[in-house]
C-alpha positions in Angstrom: 2.3 -29.5 110.6 0.4 -26.4 109.6 3.6 -24.8 108.4 4.3 -27.8 106.3 0.8 -27.8 104.9 1.1 -24.0 104.1 4.5 -24.6 102.6 3.1 -27.6 100.6 0.2 -25.3 99.3 2.7 -22.6 98.4 4.9 -25.1 96.5 1.8 -26.6 94.8 0.7 -23.1 93.8 4.2 -22.2 92.6 4.4 -25.5 90.6 0.9 -24.8 89.1 2.0 -21.3 88.1 5.2 -22.6 86.6 3.3 -25.3 84.8 0.8 -22.7 83.4 3.7 -20.3 82.6 5.5 -23.2 80.8 2.3 -24.2 78.9 1.7 -20.6 77.9 5.3 -20.3 76.7 4.8 -23.6 74.7 1.6 -22.2 73.2 3.4 -18.9 72.2 6.2 -21.0 70.7 3.7 -23.1 68.7 1.9 -19.9 67.7 5.1 -18.3 66.8 6.2 -21.4 64.8 2.8 -21.5 63.0 3.1 -17.8 62.2 6.7 -18.3 60.9 5.4 -21.1 58.7 2.6 -18.9 57.4 4.9 -16.1 56.6 7.4 -18.5 55.0 4.5 -19.9 52.8 3.4 -16.4 51.9 7.0 -15.5 51.0 7.3 -18.5 48.8 4.0 -17.7 47.1 5.2 -14.1 46.7 8.5 -15.3 45.1 6.5 -17.5 42.7 4.3 -14.6 41.8 7.3 -12.4 41.3 8.9 -15.0 39.0 5.7 -15.0 36.9 5.6 -11.2 36.8 9.2 -11.1 35.7 8.5 -13.7 32.9 5.5 -11.7 31.8 7.6 -8.5 31.8 10.2 -10.3 29.7 7.5 -11.4 27.2 6.0 -7.9 27.2 9.5 -6.4 26.6 10.1 -8.7 23.6 6.7 -7.9 22.2 7.4 -4.1 22.5 10.8 -4.6 20.8 9.2 -6.5 18.0 6.4 -3.9 17.6 9.0 -1.1 17.6 10.9 -2.8 14.8 7.7 -3.4 12.9 6.7 0.3 13.3 10.2 1.5 12.3 10.1 -0.7 9.2 6.6 0.5 8.2 7.8 4.1 8.8 10.7 3.5 6.5 8.4 2.0 3.9 6.1 5.0 4.3 8.9 7.5 3.9 9.9 5.6 0.7 6.3 5.7 -0.6 6.0 9.4 0.2 9.3 10.1 -1.7 8.1 8.1 -4.7 4.8 9.9 -4.6 6.7 13.3 -4.5 8.9 12.2 -7.4 5.8 11.2 -9.5 4.1 14.4 -8.6 7.2 16.4 -9.7 7.4 14.5 -12.9 3.7 15.0 -13.6 4.1 18.8 -13.0 7.1 18.8 -15.3 5.1 17.0 -18.0 2.2 19.3 -17.5 4.4 22.3 -17.8 5.9 20.8 -20.9 2.4 20.1 -22.3 1.2 23.6 -21.5 4.3 25.1 -23.2 3.6 22.8 -26.2 -0.1 23.9 -26.2 0.9 27.5 -26.0 3.3 27.1 -28.9 0.7 25.3 -31.0 -1.9 28.0 -30.1 0.5 30.7 -31.2 1.3 28.8 -34.4 -2.5 28.4 -35.1 -3.1 32.1 -34.5 -0.2 32.9 -36.8 -1.6 30.5 -39.5 -5.1 31.9 -39.1 -3.6 35.4 -39.5 -1.7 34.3 -42.7 -4.9 32.5 -43.9 -6.9 35.7 -43.4 -4.2 37.7 -45.2 -4.2 35.1 -48.1 -8.0 35.3 -48.3 -7.8 39.1 -48.5 -5.1 38.9 -51.1 -7.1 36.3 -53.0 -10.2 38.5 -52.9 -8.1 41.4 -54.0 -6.6 39.4 -56.8 -10.1 38.3 -57.9 -11.2 41.9 -57.9 -8.1 42.9 -59.9 -8.7 40.0 -62.3 -12.3 41.0 -62.8 -11.2 44.6 -63.4 -8.7 43.3 -66.0 -11.2 41.2 -67.8 
């Protein structure tokens, strides 16, 4: 009888250990499933964030492309304006040089006329003197 009681206690203890072991395994399984679900949710959230980032990158890329085109157009316009300014400056220098040449020519002509005028005045004075002498 005592052997049966000892065997019964051993069986009860083994059954209790198996029950506790089974319950611990179920808890680990539940914990593992919960963790899997958490990771799955984080992955979905991460994928959604990644999709948003990709969309934002696409918009940024388009904006950069548009800005680049705008800058290139403005650069081309600026180059045209600089060339036009250079052409105007060259024309102004040419006109200034032409004006200076014209001024120099007129100055020389004036000096020549003044010289002839001075000679005529001298000749006139000389003629007046000769005329006075003759009278």
